[in-house]
N, C-alpha and C positions, 0 to 999 in steps of 0.2 A: 278505667280511671284509677288513680292512685288512692290508697286507703289513708285514713287519718293518721295511721301509725307512721307513715312515711313523711309527714309534715315536719318541718323544723320545730324544735321545742323553744318556746319563748320564756325566758327567765322570769318575766314579770306578768305573764298571762297564763293562768292555769289551764283553761280549756277553750281556746278560740273556736273550735268547731262546734262544741256544745253551746257556745254563746252566739253562734251564727255570724261570726266575723268573716269566715271563709265559706265559700260555697263551691261545690263541684261544678266546674265549667271547663269546656274544651278550648275556649278562646286562648290565644297566645298572650302572654304578659307583654305589656307595652315597653317594659324596661329590658328584660333579658331576651325577649322575643321567643321564649320557649312556651309550649303548651304542656303544662305539667298536671293538668286536671283539677287545679284549685286556684281560685282568685279571691282577693280581698273584696268584701262587699259593703264596707262601712266607709264613712267619710274620711277623706284625707285633705291635707292642706298644702298649698304650694303654689308655684307659678300657674298662671292661667292655662298654660299649655298642658298642665297635668289634669285639667278637668276632664272627667270621663275616661281617664287612662286606666286600663286594666293592669292590676299589680298583683303579682303572685306572692305567696307567703315567703318564699326564699329571698326575694328581692327586698322584703321588709327586714327579714332576719339578718341578712348579711350587710345591710346598709346601702345597697345599690339604689334603692328608692331615695334615701336620704341624700345621696350624692347628687341627686337631681333637684334638691331643695324641697323634697316632699317630707312632711311630718304627719304624725298620726294622733298625737295627744298634746295637751298643754300641761307642762310640768311646773308651771308657776304655782306657788301656794298662795291662794288668796285668803286674806284674813283681815279682820278689823284691827288687829294688833300689829303695828309696824315691826315689832321685834321678832315676829315669827320666823323661824329658820326656814330657809329654802333648801331645795335638793342640791347635792353636790353637782358639779358640772358633769361628772361621769354618769350619775343616775339620771340627770336631766336629759342627756343625750340618749341614753338607753330608752327612757320613757317616750320621748318625742320622736326619735328617729328609727328605733329598732324594735318597737313594741306595737302591735296592732291596736287600733282604737276600738271603743265600744260605743254604741249609740245610747244617748240619753236625751231627755226632753230639753234641758237647758245647757247642755255642754258638759262633757266629762271633765273631771279634775282628778289628778292622780294623788292618792294619799301617801303619806310617809309616816314612819315610826322609827324610833331609835336612830334617827339621822339618816335613814335610807328609804328609798322608794319601796313601797309595798308591792306584793303580788296581787293582781286582780283575780278574785275567785269567781265572781259572776254576779248577775242580777238575782236578787232574792225576791221571794214572795213571803206572805205572812207565815206560812208553814216553815220556811227556812229560818225566819227570824225568831220563831218560837221554838225551833228545834236545833238543827245542826249549826246554825250561825247565831244563836241567841246571845253569845257574848259580844257581838258587834252592836247590839241595840243601844247601849248607853252612848256610844260614840255618834250615833245618828243625831243625837240631841245636844251635842257639846256646844253648838252655836245657838241653842234655843233655851237659854237659862230660865225663861219665864213660863215655860210650858208646865202644866200640871201633870201628875202621873196619869190621870184619866185621859188627857189629851194625847200623851205619848202612847198609851195602851191602844187608844182608838186608831191612831195613825198606823201602828204596827199591824193591827188587825185588818186594815184595809189595803196594805201593800200588795200589789199584783205585778207580775211581769208584763211588760209591754203596755202598761196603763198607768194612770196616776192614782195614788202616789206609787213611786218606784223606789227601790233601795238597791245599792251597789255595795258589795262586800269585798274587802281586801284583807290580806294577812301580812303581818310584819315578817320580814326575812330573818330578823335577829331574835325577837322574843316570842314570835308566833301569835301574838295578840291579834284578834280580829277587829277591824275598824270598818266604818261604812259612812255613806252619806245618802240622803234621800232627795228625791226630786219630784216635781209635779209639773204638769203642763198647764 
């Protein structure tokens, strides 16, 4: 099998292998028809004919999957404020068509900062949010203005990977600021 080092690098996804987006598999890709040792194992969106289609990382990276109408993320920015900026067409295409998706409870949404799509760093647990990714905590509550500090502290203390509540952390490509959102099932 190929090693993770041979996988293509995704501009907006720091560690897809660590986030279990790709798995080592001998099955051939349904797009390029090559067996390269890795397949995408998260949800994708597209024509009904793509349901259950094996997709290799290379066909995501080079846009071959997108050429068949398959996307991996939703780049629309949902907000209660109609004036919220949306991603540029270039970043939207990169997020939706050439960046692998990640699994969340209620659907992922891609964050942006400084007018650009951010890099997805990964799912966090409370240790991450109290340590290496602590500067992302404030952004978790931007849409929760009525939460008390005690409620925020309690939620952060209970964040776990693969369970609720969950948190997902991104980094701005321009200013390096960390941002995130939380989710619960």
